[in-house]
Each structure stands twice: as C-alpha cells, then as structure tokens.
N, C-alpha and C positions, 0 to 999 in steps of 0.2 A: 527521621523521627524515631522514637522508641515505640514499642508495641503499645497500642492504646489500652487504657485501663477499663475495668468494669464500670467505673464511675463515668467514663467518657460515653459509653454506650447507653447509660441510664437516662441521658438527656433526651433521647429520641423516642417519640411516640410513633411507633411503626404504623399503627392503624391510621392515624391522621396523615402520615406521609403517603401511604398507599392511596388513600382517598384523594388527597390533593394531586398526586401524580396522575391518577386516572381522570380527574376532573379538568386539569389544566395543562399538563405537560405533553406536548406533541413531540414524540421521539423521532429521530431519524429512522427511516424504514419501519414506521409505525404499523404494526399488524393489529388492526382495530379489534377484531373479535377476540384474539388471544390476549391482548392487553386488557380489554374490558373484563375478561374472566379471570386472568391470572396475575395481572399487574406486572411489576418489574422487580428485579433484584436491586434494592436500594443500597448504594455504596456510601460508606461514611468515612473511611480512612484507608491509608495505604502506606506500606513501608517496603522498600526493595522490590521484590517480585511478588509480594502478597498484597491483597486488598481485603477489607473487612466490610461486611454488611452492617446495617443499623442494629442488628441483633447481636453483633459481636462474632459472627461466624467468619473464619479466616479461609481464604481461597488462594491457591497458587495460580496467578494470572498468566497462563500460558499463551494468552492472546496478546499480551503486552499492551493493554488498553485497547488500541486499535492500530497495531503494528508500530507503536510509537514510544512506549515508555522505556527507551533504550538504556538509559543509565540507572533505571530504577526510581521508585517513588521516595519522597520524603528526604531528599538531599538537603542538608542544612546549609551547605555553602551555596547551593542554588537559591534557596530562600533568601539568604543574606544578599546575594548579588542583585536579585530582583528588588528587594526592599531598598537597597542603597540607590539603585537607579530611579526608583519611584521618588525618593527624596530629592535626588539631584535633578532629574528631568523626566517627568512622567509622560510627556507628549511633546511632539514637535511636528509642525507642518511638513509633509514630505514632498510637496509639489514645487515645480519650477526652480526657483533659485534659492531654495532652502534645503539644508541637510542637517543631520545630527551626528554626533561623534560615533555613537555605537553602530549606527547604520553604515557609516563609512568603513569602520573597522571590520564589520562583518562582511561587507562586499569584498574588501581586500582579501580577507581570509578565505572566502569561498572561491575567489579567483585563483588563489594559491593551491587550494585542494582539488579543484576541478581539473580534468585532463586537458592537455594541449593548450590551445588558444581560447578556451572558454573563459574569457576574462571580464565579461560584462554581466551585471546582475541587476535584475528587476525584482525587488522584494514585494511579496504579496501577503495575503492573510492566511493562506493555507494551500493545500494541494490542488483543489478545484480551481482556485483563482490563479494558481501558477500555470496550470494547463490552459486555462482561458487566455491568459496573457501570452502564452506561447503561440496560440492560434492567431491572436491579434497581431503579434510580432511578425508572423509568417505573411499575413495579408499585407502588412505595411511594407515588408521587405520586397515582396513580389511587385507591388505597385511602384515602389521606388525604382525597381529595375525596369519598369515599363512592361512587365509581364502580367497584364491585367486579367488574362484568362486563366492564369496558373494558380487556381484556388482549390481544386479538388483535393480531398484528404483521404488517405487509406489507413484504416485501422483494422482491428481483428475481432473475430467472433470470440466471446468470453472476456474481452478486454474490459478493464474498469479504469476510467480516467477522471472521475469526479462526479459531482451531483448538481452542478449548474445546468442550465438548459443546453448549452453547447457541449459541456464535457460528458453529460449523460448520453447525449446523442453520439458522441465519439465512442463511448463504451459499446460493447457488443454482447452483453449478457441479456439473454431473453427475459430473465426474471426482473431485470431493471427497466424493461420497456413495456410496462402494463398498458392495457388499452385506454385506461383513464387519463394517461399523460400523452401529450404530443411531443414529437421529436423532429429535429432537423434531419432531412433525408436527402435533399437535392445534391449536396456536395460531399457527403460522407459515405464511404464504401468500406465494407468489411470483408476481409479474406479469412482463410481458415485459421483456427486456433492451432498453434504448434504443439499439440499434446501427443507425444509418442504413444501413450496408453490407448488413445482413441484413433490412432492412425488407421487408414483403410487396411482391411484384412490382407495379410500376405506381404505387406511392405516391411522391409528392414528400416532401421532408423535412417540409414543413408539414403534409401529410396524415398523415404518420407521427406527428408531435407530437400532433395531435388524437386519433389512435387511442390513443396511450399515455395521455393524460390521461383520456379516456373510459373506458378499461379500468380505470384506477385508481379512478375514481369509481364505476364499476359494481361493482368488488370491495368497496368500502366499503359500498355499499348492499346487496349480497348478504349480507354478514356482519352488517350492522346497525351504523350509526354509533356506537351506544351500546356496542358490543362491541369496537371497533377503537381501540387505544391510540396507535399510532405507525407511522411510515414510516421505514425505514432505507435510506439511500442514500449511496454514494460519489459525490462530485462528478464525478470521472472514475473509472470502474471500472479497477482496477489489474490484479490477477491474472486477471480475466475477459477481458483483452485490450485494455487501454487504450481503453475504450469512451467516446467523446466524444458525449454525447447531442445531440439536435437543439437549435438555438438557442432559448432560452427555456424549456427543459424544467424546470429546477429551480424557477424562479419559478412556473410554472404548477402544478407538483405541490405546492408550498408553499401556493398559494392554495386548492387542494383540501383540504389539511390544515387550513387556517384555517376553511374552510366547515364541516367536520365535526368540529372540535375534536380533531384528531390532533396529536401532537407530531412534529416533523420532526427526525430524527437524522441529521446529516451526519457520515459516517464519513470523517474527514480524516486517518486514520493515514498515508496515502501523500501526499495532496495538500497537507498543511500544511507549514509551515516552509521555504517557498521553491520547492518543485518547480514551481509554476505562476507564480512571480514574486510571491507574496504570502505573508504569514505564515499566513493562512487564506484558502482559495479561495472559500468559500461566498458571502460578500458581495462581496469585491473582484473576483472573476472572474465569478461567476454571479448577482450581484445579488439575493441573498435572505439573510435571517438565520434560521438554524435555531434550534430550542429547545435542542438539545444538539449539541456537537461532541466527537467522540472523536479523540484524536491520540496519536502515539508516533513511532517511527522517526526522522524528522528532528528531533524534539524535542531529542535529544542527538547527532544525527548518528551514531548507532550506537555511541558511545563507551561508554555504559553503558545497561542496560535501564531504561526509564521510559515511562510512558504517563499520559494524563490524560483525564478526563471533565469537560467544561466545560459548565455549564448556566446557564439564565436566572434572572433575578429572579422571573419568573412562577412557576417551579417552586419556587424557594427559599421564597417567601412562603407557599406552601401547606404544604410539608413542615416548615418551621421555625416554624410558627404558634405564638405564645407560649401557655404554660399548658396544653399538651396532653400533657406528660410523655412525648414521643416520643424514641426512640433510633434512629438509622440504623445498624442492626446489620450492618454490612458493612465489610470492610477486609482488608488483606493485611499480613503481617509486614514486607514491604519497601515498603509505601506511603510516599511522601515520604522515601525513603532519602536522607540528607543528601549522600552522595557522588554519587549519580545526579542529584540536584537541582542541585548545583554544576556538573556537566557541562552540564546544560541551560542554566543561566544564562550560562556561558562560551560555549556554542554560539550563543545568541541575541546576545550581545555581538559575537561575530565576524561573524555574518551582518549585523548593523547597521553595524558599524565598516567592514567591507569592501564595503558597499553591494551585497551579493550578490543582493538581489532585483532590482535594476536590471540587474545582470550577466546574470541568468537571462532577463530579457526580451530582451536582446540576443542572447546565445548560443543561447537556446532558439528564437528566430525563425530563426536560422541553421540549427539542426538541423532545424526544420520544412521549411525550403527544400531543404536538401541531401537529406534522406531521400526527398522526393518524386521525386527523380531515379531511385529504385529502382522506381517504380511500373510502368515499362514493361518491366522485366526478366521473363524467364520465371519461372514459379512464383509471382510476386507478385500477389495479388489485391487487397489493400488496404494502404495505408500510413496510419497514424494517429499524429499527433503534436501535442501541445500543450505548448509550452515543453519541459520536461525529462521528459516522459512520452511514450514512443514505442512503437510496435508495428508489425511487418510480419507480415501474415497471408498464408500460402501456400495456393495452390489448385491442383488438378489441371487445371482448365479455367477460364480467365478469364471466358468468356462466361456460363457457367452458375453460376459461383462454387462449383463442386463441390469438396469437400475430398478430400484424399488419404485412403486408409484409415488409421485411427489406428495400426495396427500398423507402418506404414511410419515413423512418428515423424519426419516431415519437418523439424519445428523442431529436433530434436536433431541430425539429419544436418548441417544448415547450421551450427548452433552449434559442432559439433565441428570443422568445417572452418575456422570463424572462430578457434576456440581455438588451432589449430595455427599460425595467423598472428599470435597474440598479442592477440586480442580476445575478451572474454567478453560474450556476450549471454545472455538467459535463455530457454531453450526451454520452451514450454508446448504440446506436441502439434503444432498447426498454426501456432504463432506463435513469433516472436522478439521479446521484450520488452526495452526499455531504459529505464533511469532513472539516468543518470550523475550524479556529484557536481555540485553547483551551481558549483563552481570550474572546471569544464571549459572549455577554450579552443577557439577556432575551429579551430586546427590539430588538436586532438584530435577534434573533430567530423568533420573531413575523414578522419582515421584510421579512425574508426568506420564512416563511410559507404563509404569506398573498400574497406576490408577486408571488410565485409559483402557488398558487390557481388561481390567475387571469390569469396567462399564460396557465394553463391547461384548464380553462373554455373557454378562447378565442380560443384555438386550437381545442377544441371539437366542437365549433360552426362552425369554418371554415371547419372542416372535414365533418360535416353534410351537409353543403352547397355544398361541392364538391362531395358528395356521397361516401366518403371514410370511413364513420363511420355511423352505423345504430343506435347507441345510446343504445345498450344492456348493 
C-alpha cells in the first residue's frame, strides 16, 4: 500500500477507540493497572517496515509485529493472492479423508525446505498449537513404540514455547508463571538457560558449554532415560532475551538426545523463514537435524494465522505402521485453512524471488555491527544480536551485572522514549528486543540504532537525576 493520507486518519475518533479498548478488549499479557491508566497504542495502518497509529504518527517497527512481519506490511500481491483464494475456496474441512489443494501444496513445499527427512507436516493455527501438537505427537509416538513411561519432557529456564496451558508450562520464564495461573509440573523439567552473559563467574564459554551438557545428561539420568521422551529448545531463545547459546551447544545437546533415545524438538516459531538467513536455522545455522520442527510467525509473515509441526520419517514409520488400525485423533477446525495456506505459499515465493535470505545475511551483519556500538553506553550490560534477532539488556551496574529493580521497568522507560522518536522496540522488563522485517535497509538499521542510543542516553540522565542510577 502507499502511505495513508491525512483523510484516512480523519475517520478515527481516537477518544472513542481508547474508551472502547479499555472497556472491552482484553489484550495478550494484559497489564490491568497500566492499561486502565494509559490505554494502548492504537494502530491503523502499515507499509513495509512502518506502522501508523490512529493519529497518523509513523513508527519504524523494529519488533516486526511480533517476530513475524518478515516480508513487510501492505504487499499488494499478497492481498491479491488472499482475495483470489477467498473467491475460489474460502474454507475446506481438514479432517479424515478430505484435503484442499493449497494445504497439499504447502505441505509439499515445507517438506522440501525442511532439513533431512522431515517430510511430514501437521498444519496448525499458530505457534502455540504447533508446539502443543508436537507434544501430542511425542505421546502418540512413544505409546506406539510400547514405551508408555517415556513421557517426561526437558525444557529450559527462560524458554518461551507458547501460551496454551501445556506450552506455557513448557516455558521457563518466571514472569510467565504468575501465582494466579496454574501450570503442569509433574512431567516438565527445566534446566539452565544457555546465556553466556549470565554464566557462573569464572567460566569460559567452553567451560559453560560443558556445564550445560553435563547438566542435561545428569537430568536425564536422574529421571531415568526410559522415562524421558524429548528435549524442547528454541535455536535462539526469543522472548527469553535473544539468548544465543555457546558455539556447538545444539549439536552437543542433540548428541545427548541420540545417546538416550530422546526426540529433539526445535521450536523454530521465531527463527524460521529467514530471521537468521535460512528457511530453518537448526541445520543451516546450528549444524544439527532435529526430529521435530515447530514453526509459525514468519511462515505467513503475519498476514494470516498459521503454524506447522514438521516431523521425521523415523516418527512417521512408527505411528503410521500398516495394519494397526490407528487414528491420530488430533486436529483443529482451521488446520490447513486454504486462505492461510495460500498466504504461506505466496510468502515463500516472495522470500525466494527477492533473495531475502541473502539480504538478511548482509543487513543482519550490519545490524550486529551497529548495535555493538551501544555496548559502551550507560545502562547497557549486554548487546546480543544474530542477524535479525537482537536484544539490549540493561543493568544498574556493569561490573556486577546487577539488574535494576523490576518495578522500575527500565526496558519500558527506554521503549517509551524511543516511541516518542518514532521507533518501536519491545520492552521485556530489563530488555529491549528487536526483530525487524527481513526487508529492512541499512538506512533503517541506522535509524534504529541512532534512535535507541538517544533513548538510552536520555533515560540514563533522567535516572541519575531521580537517584535511581549511580552511573557505574
């Protein structure tokens, strides 16, 4: 789309929208007191890497929606493909003995793009349902093998795997486990977050890697290898703070899985479809082939909801063994939705035609380089970036890496100052996280880094004046 006109924004009554939002719209991660007082930023339009609020203010969306607007907003050819599919076939029953053309074509394409023998695809409605499906598939697989006790799952502290009851339980972020919610605990176990910045004092990265691998193996032995079914891991942790593990981590953890007959589930809901310069990061970036990959977000670049659980021949041959009379009794009304599937096919076509994976390698390396310039600023403890996944972690003391009190909400303070300057980053307590569209330019990288620098410096000065920051 072209940039919206002044007349476009004149149609919105912002006061009424704010009131209606506060009265009726329950947001994801709704912070009741803050929303009651401050409301939300109401978005009305988007083009490329930019979004516009209802007042016409433009923002460079360095969050990429929610790690997902990979090809950018307002693509005319995407709108046409979606509209054509709606006219042709808006919905089709996905259960049992029915299929639709676009779902078949997409599954074939995903099998082609996925590493090795990951040739089987269960389409879902998003990332949470893809991970939920992966767990049900694991249960089914182990029961088909006669290994009925092999159901324990190992995940990691600071992991994020979704927001259903199961997937939030799989996640390991303390902030995602408030006392008001209940969680599954009996069969889910969390080992250390592989964050080199927070490694035990005195450990080299190599030492830290050995510590993590040993901890994993020890946990399997503690639980009993015959009881442990799978290991769930994001190649790079997203919402947990863009945690880039020590070099060789995923391959070493995969080797432990092989040793003890565990399935390795790579949660690539964020890292797939170009964010790290590959369609799937597990093999191309980290040199290992998982048994299951979950994906969503960049699969359609956020144009429509869709997810997928992609799994290996090894699993398929067990669950689909002939003459067993089995039924995989799992599915969703909107699994394989033809309109969502056509948006994924068009999205993949655009990524390939415009050579966006190579573009990400170039512009992502530039983002890595530019963001490191912020490392010496006050408040900045760690800068983490791999291609188009980035995070700045803020600390009260650089030497001790001591965090600010959570109630200070340092990430939000910096985010709001950036927002006033036309930049959106994602605040997560002590962090500002970024995942811009794959189409971002070098000039837009400069805009992100220069604006964020100004917001950090202004925040540091304000905190010094208020006595909340000593400047160490």
